[in-house]
C-alpha positions as CSV (number, residue, x, y, z in Angstrom):
1,M,0.4,0.3,15.2
2,R,2.8,1.1,12.7
3,R,4.6,-2.2,12.9
4,S,1.3,-4.4,13.5
5,G,2.0,-5.8,9.6
6,T,5.9,-6.8,10.5
7,A,4.6,-8.5,13.9
8,L,2.0,-10.0,12.1
9,L,4.3,-11.5,9.1
10,A,7.1,-12.7,11.6
11,V,5.1,-14.6,14.0
12,S,2.7,-16.4,11.6
13,A,6.1,-17.0,9.6
14,A,7.5,-18.6,12.6
15,M,4.4,-20.7,13.4
16,F,3.8,-21.9,10.0
17,F,7.6,-22.9,9.3
18,A,7.3,-24.9,12.8
19,G,4.2,-26.2,12.2
20,L,6.2,-28.2,8.8
21,L,9.2,-29.0,11.4
22,L,6.6,-30.3,14.3
23,P,4.1,-32.8,12.9
24,Q,2.8,-33.6,16.2
25,A,2.1,-30.0,17.2
26,R,1.4,-29.1,13.3
27,D,-2.8,-28.8,13.8
28,G,-2.0,-26.6,17.2
29,L,0.4,-24.1,15.4
30,W,-1.5,-24.2,12.3
31,L,-4.9,-23.5,14.4
32,A,-3.4,-20.6,16.6
33,T,-1.7,-18.8,13.2
34,G,-5.3,-18.8,11.2
35,V,-6.7,-17.5,14.5
36,L,-4.1,-14.7,14.6
37,G,-4.9,-13.8,10.9
38,A,-8.7,-14.0,11.6
39,V,-8.1,-11.1,14.1
40,A,-6.2,-9.1,12.3
41,S,-7.6,-9.5,9.2
42,F,-10.9,-8.4,11.2
43,I,-9.2,-5.2,12.5
44,G,-8.5,-4.3,9.2
45,V,-11.6,-4.6,7.5
46,T,-13.3,-2.9,10.6
47,R,-11.1,0.6,10.2
48,G,-11.5,-0.1,6.4
49,L,-15.4,0.1,6.9
50,L,-15.3,2.6,9.4
51,A,-13.0,4.9,6.8
52,R,-15.7,4.1,4.0
53,R,-13.3,2.1,2.3
54,G,-14.0,-1.3,0.8
55,G,-11.3,-3.9,0.0
56,V,-10.5,-7.4,-0.6
57,D,-9.5,-8.0,2.7
58,V,-13.0,-9.0,3.6
59,L,-12.3,-11.7,1.7
60,A,-9.2,-12.6,3.5
61,L,-11.0,-12.6,6.4
62,L,-13.8,-15.2,5.1
63,A,-11.2,-17.6,3.5
64,I,-9.4,-17.6,7.3
65,V,-12.4,-18.1,8.9
66,G,-13.9,-20.7,6.5
67,A,-11.1,-22.4,6.8
68,L,-10.8,-22.8,10.7
69,L,-14.4,-23.8,10.6
70,I,-14.2,-26.8,8.3
71,G,-10.7,-27.8,9.5
72,E,-8.4,-26.4,6.9
73,Y,-5.8,-25.2,9.1
74,L,-3.0,-25.1,6.7
75,A,-5.0,-23.0,4.0
76,A,-6.0,-20.8,7.0
77,A,-1.9,-20.3,8.3
78,I,-1.2,-19.8,4.4
79,V,-3.8,-17.1,4.1
80,T,-2.1,-15.1,7.1
81,V,1.2,-15.2,6.4
82,M,0.0,-13.5,2.7
83,V,-2.3,-10.6,5.3
84,G,0.9,-10.3,7.3
85,S,3.3,-9.8,4.0
86,G,0.5,-7.6,2.6
87,Q,0.6,-5.4,5.7
88,Y,4.5,-5.3,5.5
89,L,5.1,-4.0,2.5
90,E,2.6,-1.3,3.1
91,E,4.1,-0.8,6.1
92,R,7.9,-0.1,4.6
93,A,6.0,1.6,1.9
94,A,4.8,4.3,4.7
95,A,7.5,4.6,6.3
96,R,9.5,5.2,3.4
97,A,7.1,7.9,2.7
98,R,7.4,9.3,6.1
99,R,11.1,9.5,5.8
100,E,11.0,11.2,2.4
101,L,8.8,14.3,3.6
102,S,11.0,14.2,6.9
103,L,14.2,15.0,5.1
104,L,12.5,17.5,2.7
105,S,10.9,19.5,5.7
106,E,14.4,19.2,7.3
107,R,15.6,20.6,4.2
108,A,13.0,23.5,3.5
109,P,15.0,27.0,4.4
110,R,14.1,28.1,7.9
111,V,15.3,32.1,7.6
112,A,16.2,34.6,4.9
113,R,19.0,37.0,4.4
114,R,16.7,40.6,4.0
115,V,18.1,44.3,2.4
116,E,16.4,46.8,5.0
117,G,18.0,50.0,4.0
118,D,22.1,49.8,4.0
119,E,21.6,46.4,6.2
120,V,21.2,42.9,5.6
121,R,19.5,41.4,8.4
122,Q,18.2,37.8,8.9
123,V,14.6,37.1,9.4
124,P,12.5,34.1,9.5
125,V,11.4,32.8,6.1
126,E,7.7,33.7,7.1
127,Q,8.5,37.0,7.1
128,V,9.6,37.6,3.8
129,R,6.8,39.4,1.0
130,V,7.1,39.5,-2.5
131,G,9.1,42.7,-3.2
132,D,11.7,42.3,-1.1
133,R,15.2,42.1,-2.0
134,L,17.0,39.1,-0.5
135,V,20.7,37.9,-0.2
136,V,21.5,34.4,-1.1
137,A,25.1,33.7,0.2
138,S,27.4,30.8,-1.2
139,G,26.3,27.9,0.4
140,D,22.6,29.4,1.4
141,I,19.5,27.8,0.0
142,V,17.1,30.2,-1.7
143,P,14.1,30.9,0.6
144,T,11.8,31.6,-1.6
145,D,11.1,32.1,-5.3
146,G,12.6,35.2,-6.9
147,R,14.3,37.2,-10.2
148,L,18.1,37.7,-10.2
149,F,19.8,40.8,-9.8
150,D,23.1,39.5,-10.7
151,A,24.2,36.1,-11.8
152,G,25.0,32.7,-10.1
153,T,25.1,29.3,-10.1
154,F,22.9,26.8,-8.3
155,D,22.8,23.5,-7.6
156,E,18.8,22.5,-8.7
157,S,19.2,18.7,-8.1
158,A,16.6,18.8,-5.0
159,L,14.1,20.2,-7.7
160,T,14.9,18.6,-10.9
161,G,17.3,15.8,-10.0
162,E,20.2,17.6,-12.3
163,A,23.4,16.8,-11.1
164,L,25.4,19.4,-12.3
165,P,25.2,22.8,-11.4
166,V,22.7,25.0,-13.5
167,H,24.2,28.8,-14.2
168,R,21.3,31.7,-14.0
169,A,21.8,34.8,-15.6
170,A,20.6,37.9,-13.9
171,G,16.8,38.8,-14.3
172,E,15.9,35.0,-14.6
173,L,13.8,33.5,-12.2
174,V,15.5,30.9,-9.5
175,R,13.1,29.0,-7.3
176,S,12.9,28.1,-3.4
177,G,15.0,24.8,-2.5
178,V,18.1,25.6,-4.7
179,I,21.8,25.8,-3.4
180,N,23.4,28.7,-4.3
181,V,27.1,27.2,-5.3
182,G,28.5,30.0,-6.6
183,D,29.4,33.5,-5.4
184,S,26.8,35.5,-3.5
185,T,24.0,36.8,-5.1
186,S,21.1,38.7,-4.4
187,M,17.2,38.9,-5.9
188,I,13.5,40.4,-5.6
189,A,11.4,37.8,-3.9
190,T,8.4,36.9,-6.4
191,A,6.2,35.1,-3.8
192,A,5.4,34.3,-0.1
193,A,7.3,31.6,1.5
194,E,4.0,29.5,2.1
195,A,3.5,30.0,-1.8
196,S,7.2,29.0,-3.1
197,T,7.9,26.1,-4.6
198,Y,9.5,24.0,-2.4
199,A,6.6,24.8,-0.1
200,G,4.1,23.6,-3.3
201,V,6.3,20.1,-3.2
202,I,6.1,19.5,0.6
203,R,2.4,19.7,0.6
204,L,2.6,17.6,-3.1
205,V,4.7,14.8,-1.2
206,D,2.1,15.1,1.9
207,Q,-0.9,15.1,0.3
208,A,0.6,12.0,-1.7
209,Q,1.3,10.2,2.0
210,T,-1.8,11.1,3.4
211,G,-4.1,10.2,0.6
212,A,-4.9,6.8,-1.5
213,A,-2.7,6.4,-4.3
214,P,-4.9,5.9,-8.2
215,F,-4.2,2.5,-8.2
216,V,-5.5,2.1,-4.3
217,R,-8.2,4.2,-5.4
218,L,-8.8,1.9,-8.4
219,A,-8.7,-1.3,-6.6
220,D,-11.3,-0.2,-3.8
221,R,-13.4,0.2,-7.1
222,L,-12.8,-3.2,-8.6
223,A,-13.1,-5.0,-5.1
224,F,-16.9,-3.6,-5.2
225,W,-17.4,-6.3,-7.3
226,F,-14.6,-8.3,-6.9
227,V,-15.5,-9.9,-3.3
228,P,-19.1,-10.2,-4.4
229,L,-18.0,-12.3,-7.4
230,S,-15.9,-14.7,-5.6
231,L,-18.4,-15.3,-2.8
232,A,-20.6,-16.6,-5.6
233,I,-18.4,-18.5,-7.4
234,A,-17.1,-20.2,-4.2
235,G,-20.8,-20.3,-3.2
236,F,-21.4,-22.1,-6.5
237,A,-18.3,-24.5,-6.2
238,W,-20.1,-25.4,-3.0
239,W,-23.5,-26.3,-4.2
240,Y,-21.6,-28.0,-7.0
241,N,-19.1,-30.1,-5.0
242,D,-22.2,-30.8,-2.4
243,S,-19.3,-29.8,-0.1
244,P,-17.2,-26.7,1.2
245,W,-14.0,-29.0,1.1
246,R,-14.5,-32.2,-0.8
247,R,-13.8,-31.9,-4.6
248,S,-16.6,-34.1,-6.6
249,P,-14.8,-36.7,-8.8
250,Y,-17.6,-35.9,-11.7
251,W,-16.3,-32.5,-13.1
252,W,-17.9,-32.9,-16.2
253,S,-21.6,-32.9,-15.0
254,P,-23.3,-31.5,-11.8
255,P,-24.7,-33.4,-9.0
256,R,-27.7,-34.4,-10.7
257,A,-26.1,-36.4,-13.6
258,H,-24.4,-38.1,-11.2
259,C,-27.3,-39.7,-9.3
260,C,-29.1,-40.2,-12.9
261,S,-25.9,-41.8,-14.3
262,Q,-25.7,-44.5,-11.1
263,C,-29.4,-45.1,-11.3
264,L,-29.1,-46.1,-14.8
265,S,-25.9,-48.4,-14.2
266,R,-27.4,-50.0,-11.2
267,S,-30.4,-50.7,-13.5
268,S,-28.6,-51.9,-15.9
269,V,-26.5,-54.0,-14.1
270,G,-29.7,-55.1,-12.3
271,S,-31.4,-56.4,-15.6
272,R,-28.5,-58.1,-16.8
273,S,-28.0,-60.5,-13.4
274,A,-32.2,-60.5,-13.5
275,P,-31.7,-64.2,-16.5
276,S,-29.1,-66.0,-14.6
277,E,-31.1,-66.1,-11.3
278,E,-34.2,-67.4,-13.1
279,W,-32.0,-69.9,-14.9
280,S,-30.7,-70.7,-11.9
């Protein structure tokens, strides 16, 4: 289902342009495109309602279905391509977020060198506790947050984006996830691995991926008012034109005024023609 938007965009765009190139099969191709878009939009709207999340997808569904009912197959095909484009962009953004989260997880430290008496043993990073003395060899990723015993030089680009190595003096704090690019050094753990800086970064990225962004939440709130407003405008246009697909040529006055103006014009024509008939 992660590629549904890509498939919808590819198929709908192909059928749309095929209709432009094949006039004899145009209506059938665009009709099929509209039906495909209606089904995809219905699935999207249903999922949103089950998740208690509304959106402008309802308008896309109504636009496609309405265009199909009145025979405007070109409009239905265009809206379908638009829906497919939106879903494709959403899938691209989600795939990029998953890839970045995967890279962060793969880079997370797995083991730590803990000092136990006169020995240095490799232990899983989950076993590190506050107060443990750790050795960080050259090229190692700092397993958890800590305070340095000895000075060291670290690559902190993964956390801060700083391209140049940063020198830390003895007694300074160093954060998990940075790489020791200098000589071997030692530190005292000030946080467990699950409470470290790098673990917090992974949690934030995961929450950002699973949750809705602020602008998405704002769009959903606006859609609560935008959808009924759009339907009201469409209903007014239907009443004003007295037709769902035909635009009235008298755009400056309502239909009742058209009738009145036509009646007046007919009566004036009749009054002018009456004397000529009596004279003859």
